[in-house]
Structure formats: structure tokens, C-alpha cells
C-alpha positions in Angstrom: 17.7 -8.5 15.4 14.2 -7.6 15.6 11.7 -8.3 12.8 7.8 -8.2 13.4 5.6 -9.5 10.4 2.1 -6.8 10.7 -1.1 -8.3 8.9 -4.0 -6.3 8.7 -6.8 -8.9 8.3 -10.6 -7.9 7.5 -13.1 -11.2 7.0 -10.2 -13.5 5.6 -10.4 -17.4 6.9 -10.2 -18.1 3.5 -6.4 -17.5 3.5 -5.8 -16.9 7.2 -4.5 -20.3 8.1 -2.5 -21.1 5.6 -1.0 -17.0 5.4 0.4 -17.5 9.3 1.4 -21.2 8.9 3.7 -19.9 6.3 5.0 -17.2 8.9 8.4 -19.1 10.4 8.3 -19.1 14.1 11.3 -16.6 14.8 9.8 -13.7 14.0 7.1 -11.3 16.3 3.9 -11.0 14.7 1.4 -8.8 14.9 -2.1 -8.5 13.2 -4.5 -5.9 12.8 -8.6 -6.7 12.9 -10.9 -4.6 10.8 -14.4 -5.5 13.0 -14.0 -8.9 11.1 -17.7 -10.7 11.3 -16.5 -14.3 10.4 -14.0 -16.7 12.6 -11.1 -14.7 11.8 -10.3 -13.5 14.8 -11.1 -16.7 16.7 -9.4 -18.6 15.0 -6.2 -16.7 16.0 -7.1 -16.5 19.1 -7.2 -20.8 19.0 -4.4 -20.7 17.3 -1.5 -17.9 17.4 -2.4 -16.9 20.6 1.2 -15.4 20.5 0.6 -12.9 18.3 0.5 -9.9 18.6 -3.7 -8.8 18.1 -5.5 -5.7 18.0 -9.4 -6.5 17.8 -10.4 -2.9 16.3 -14.6 -2.3 16.6 -14.1 -0.5 13.4 -13.2 -0.7 9.9 -10.0 1.3 10.4 -9.5 0.4 6.3 -5.9 -0.7 5.2 -4.0 1.6 5.6 -4.9 3.2 9.9 -4.8 -0.9 10.4 -1.2 -0.9 9.3 0.1 2.0 11.2 -1.2 1.3 14.3 0.8 -3.0 13.7 3.1 -0.4 12.5 3.9 1.8 15.7 3.0 -1.3 18.3 6.6 -3.2 16.2 8.6 -0.1 16.6 7.7 0.8 20.0 8.7 -3.1 20.7 11.6 -2.3 19.2 11.5 -4.0 15.4 14.6 -2.7 13.2 12.8 -4.2 10.0 8.7 -4.4 9.7 7.2 -6.9 6.9 4.2 -6.2 5.9 2.1 -9.4 5.1 -1.4 -9.6 3.2 -3.8 -11.5 4.8 -4.3 -13.3 1.0 -0.6 -13.7 0.7 2.2 -16.7 1.9 5.8 -16.6 3.0 8.4 -18.9 1.4 10.5 -20.1 4.1 13.6 -17.3 3.4 11.7 -14.6 1.8 12.7 -11.7 4.7 16.3 -13.5 5.0 16.7 -12.7 1.6 15.3 -9.1 1.6 17.5 -8.0 5.0 20.5 -9.6 3.3 19.9 -7.3 0.7 18.5 -4.2 2.3 22.4 -4.7 4.6 24.3 -4.2 1.0 22.0 -2.0 -0.5 21.0 0.4 2.3 19.6 3.3 0.4 16.7 1.0 -0.2 13.5 1.8 1.6 10.9 -0.4 0.4 12.2 -4.8 -0.9 9.2 -6.6 -2.3 9.3 -10.3 -3.0 9.0 -12.1 -6.3 4.7 -12.5 -5.8 3.4 -15.3 -7.6 0.4 -16.8 -8.3 -1.1 -19.2 -6.2 0.2 -22.2 -7.6 3.0 -21.0 -8.2 3.5 -21.2 -12.2 3.3 -17.7 -13.0 3.9 -14.1 -11.4 0.9 -12.0 -10.2 -0.7 -10.5 -12.8 0.0 -7.5 -11.0 2.7 -7.8 -10.2 4.3 -8.0 -13.7 2.9 -4.7 -14.4 5.4 -3.2 -11.8 8.7 -4.6 -13.2 7.2 -4.6 -17.2 9.9 -2.2 -19.1 8.5 1.1 -18.3 9.1 -0.1 -14.5 12.6 -2.2 -15.0 14.2 -1.9 -18.6 16.5 -5.0 -17.7 14.2 -7.3 -15.0 12.8 -9.6 -17.5 15.5 -9.3 -20.1 17.7 -10.9 -17.1 15.7 -13.8 -16.9 14.6 -14.6 -20.7 18.5 -13.7 -21.7 19.8 -15.8 -19.0 22.3 -12.9 -18.1 23.5 -13.1 -14.6 20.6 -11.1 -12.4 21.1 -8.2 -10.5 20.5 -8.4 -6.5 17.9 -6.3 -6.7 15.8 -3.9 -9.5 14.7 -0.7 -8.9 11.3 0.0 -10.2 8.7 3.0 -8.8 6.1 1.5 -7.5 5.3 -2.7 -6.3 2.2 -2.9 -4.3 2.3 -3.4 -0.1 1.4 -7.3 -0.2 4.7 -8.0 0.6 6.7 -4.8 2.0 10.3 -5.0 4.2 10.5 -1.4 5.8 13.8 -1.1 7.5 12.8 1.4 10.6 14.3 3.9 9.0 12.1 4.2 6.4 9.1 4.2 8.4 11.3 7.2 10.9 11.5 9.2 7.8 8.5 9.1 5.5 6.1 7.9 8.6 3.3 5.4 7.8 0.4 5.4 5.4 -1.7 9.1 4.9 -5.0 8.9 6.4 -6.3 10.2 3.6 -6.7 6.9 2.0 -8.8 3.9 3.2 -8.1 1.4 0.7 -6.2 1.5 -2.0 -4.0 4.4 -3.0 -2.3 4.4 0.2 1.2 2.2 -1.3 1.1 4.9 -4.3 1.1 7.1 -2.5 4.1 6.1 0.3 6.0 4.8 -2.8 5.9 8.5 -4.1 6.8 9.5 -0.5 9.4 6.9 -0.4 11.0 8.3 -3.9 10.7 11.7 -3.0 13.0 11.6 -0.1 15.4 9.7 -1.6 14.8 5.9 -0.8 14.4 3.6 -3.3 12.3 0.5 -4.3 13.5 -2.3 -5.4 12.3 -5.6 -5.8 14.7 -8.9 -5.0 14.3 -11.7 -7.8 15.9 -14.4 -5.1 13.4 -13.7 -3.2 9.7 -14.9 -3.7 6.2 -14.7 -2.1 2.4 -16.3 -3.1 0.0 -13.8 -3.7 -3.8 -15.7 -4.1 -6.0 -13.2 -5.9 -6.1 -15.0 -9.4 -9.1 -16.0 -9.2 -10.9 -13.3 -8.0 -13.1 -11.5 -9.9 -12.7 -7.2 -11.0 -15.8 -5.0 -8.9 -17.7 -2.9 -11.4 -17.9 0.3 -10.4 -21.5 1.9 -12.7 -20.6 5.3 -14.1 -22.4 8.0 -11.2 -22.4 5.5 -8.9 -21.1 5.2 -5.5 -18.1 3.3 -6.1 -17.6 5.3 -8.9 -17.0 8.8 -6.9 -14.6 6.5 -4.6 -12.8 5.8 -6.6 -12.2 8.8 -8.9 -11.8 10.0 -5.5 -9.0 8.1 -4.6 -7.4 8.4 -7.8 -7.4 12.2 -7.6 -5.5 11.8 -4.4 -2.7 9.7 -5.4 -2.5 11.9 -8.9 -2.8 15.7 -6.9 -1.2 14.4 -3.2 1.7 13.3 -5.2 4.6 15.8 -3.8 7.5 14.2 -6.5 5.5 16.6 -8.9 4.4 20.1 -8.7 0.2 18.9 -9.5 -1.9 21.4 -7.1 -2.2 24.2 -9.5 -3.9 21.8 -11.8 -6.0 20.6 -8.5 -7.3 24.4 -8.7 -7.7 24.4 -12.4 -9.8 21.5 -12.2 -12.3 22.9 -9.6 -12.4 26.1 -12.2 -13.3 24.5 -14.2 -16.0 22.6 -12.4 -17.5 25.0 -11.4 -17.7 26.9 -14.9 -19.0 24.0 -16.7 -22.0 23.6 -13.4 -22.8 27.5 -14.2 -23.3 27.1 -17.5 -24.7 23.7 -18.1 -27.6 25.2 -15.3 -27.8 28.2 -17.9 -28.3 26.2 -20.7 -30.9 24.8 -18.6 -29.2 20.8 -18.8 -30.1 19.8 -15.4 -28.8 16.5 -15.9 -25.4 17.8 -17.2 -25.8 20.6 -14.3 -25.7 17.5 -12.0 -23.2 15.9 -13.0 -20.7 19.0 -13.2 -22.4 19.7 -9.6 -20.6 16.0 -8.0 -17.5 16.8 -9.3 -17.4 20.5 -7.9 -18.9 19.0 -4.6 -16.3 15.9 -4.8 -12.9 18.3 -5.6 -14.2 20.8 -2.9 -14.9 17.9 0.0 -10.8 16.8 -0.8 -9.2 19.7 -1.5 -8.5 20.4 2.4 -6.3 16.3 2.3 -4.9 17.3 -0.4 -3.3 20.2 0.7 -2.3 18.8 4.1 -0.8 15.8 2.7 1.4 17.8 0.9 3.1 20.0 3.0 3.5 17.3 5.8 4.4 14.3 4.3 7.3 16.6 2.3 9.0 17.4 5.9 10.9 14.2 7.0 9.1 12.4 9.9 7.8 9.8 11.5 4.1 10.6 10.2 1.0 9.1 11.2 3.1 6.8 13.6 2.5 6.9 18.0 5.8 6.5 18.4 9.0 8.1 21.1 11.8 9.3 18.6 13.8 10.8 21.6 
């Protein structure tokens, strides 16, 4: 059984040495570098020449770089793909534990280990939200009340810092949707996995470090370029969700912005009019992407991957 680890790198030397050292040597490693400007590529070439390295001339983004690595792995007969963040580190048995669960629970399309902080003293902050009462009502109770743990806990979402993806998932759901550059692609993928009747699970006996606890949160000033990029991403996550019928509401949003722009212009409130015009421009820019995404992703297939399915 062939298992491939896919890592997307971008100026990752802060974590990369520990990340790569944590991978058991029996697994194939595929690295897609998004045009790093630090010593990431040199380090890989000098210390991990056995890994398949794609050196991109531009930043493809997280999803599309992963799609390239996944495509290569599937073309080379991988049965399981493990997506590993460059700032994450495996335990010796992480992947074995996940595969063991999948082989007795094949309905799961994504399996994740538990994510801890760098010191392994507590759960990764964001990860703890995915196993909250809303995500899975039993997870914390089983641990705190010392009840027998389930072999897997079903959740609606877990971030893609450490995903085990069986080949069957990829052939039926595809890769990451190219309408996302960075962030949002894993939300969209989880929606699609659920739509195609696969489950998403967290395995309590498998662990991984996600080394990001001390990273400061980036601020997005109102009206800035970063603000509109974040808004665009959130709109795509919401309205390209094929588990819901959101498109009619998206069209209402466009009409509301158009009406508000006209109204504020007639009232000579130019600042308000400008804001509504920017929103309208954004909605119209992403409309076709969202519509195509919804149509495509409702169909089964290896979308966005370059593989021979014969």
C-alpha cells in the first residue's frame, strides 16, 4: 500500500527541518514549493534529495499547489494521501493510526489526528473549536468524564493542516477548488465531502503538532485590500456551499448593493456610494466563479486534479 505525504512550502525554514524530520522514512514525500525566497528549496535539495520537489516559478496558493502534489501522487499509484502543513510535525504512528481507522470505517472521506500546540501541553487553539460541543457533542465529555473513547469522532469541519485523504475521496470529490487562493479552500472541500456522502472524522489516538500558537493575528483595516480579499473569501465559502441553496440569496445581495449605490449617489453621499460600488464590483467579479463552482462540485469526479481515470 503506497502512502504519499504532500507538503506545500513557502518560506518555511522556521519549521521545515522539524517537519520533514518527523516523517517516517517509509512514506513517499512530495513537496510543492510556492517560489520561496528563503533557503527552503536549498535545504530540501541538500537534505531530502529523495523527496519529489516541484519548484514553482510563482505562488500557486495553498489549494492549487496541493492539487499538483496530489495529482503526482495519484499518478504514481498512491492509495492514501496525507496533507501536511509545513508548520506541523507528525508522531511516529500518526498516519498508521489514521489508516487503521479508515480501513474499518471506510465511510470517512477525511480523517485528522488531534492537533496540539508546539509544547504538546494543550490542543491547538483553532482545532479546539472544531471539536466543541457544536462540532461533536461527545468529544470533550468522553475525555473529561473518562468514558470510553470512540475510535473516531465525526465533525462537520477540520482544517487541512493534517488530512488523511483516501484515493476514493479524491476520485469522487476531486482536489481543492481553484476559486480559493489561500484560506477557505478547506471549508469548501469539507462541504463537498459531506455533499457526496463521505464523513469527516477526528481520531483520538492519533496526534500531530501544529506549531502556530505564538503567531500574532493579522489585522485587516476596514476598506483595505486585505479587508476585501477576506470578504471575497468568506463570500465564496458561503455562497459556493453545495450543501445549501445559497445562490438566490447571493443574487439578492447583488441587487441590494446596486440599489444602495444608486440611492446614495442620488443623495450625493459619495463616500457611502463608493463603498456600495466597491461591494457591487466585488460581487459581480466573483459571481461566475461561484456559479461554476456550484455546478461542477455537485458532480462526482476528480475535479481540479490531473490524473488518468481510465
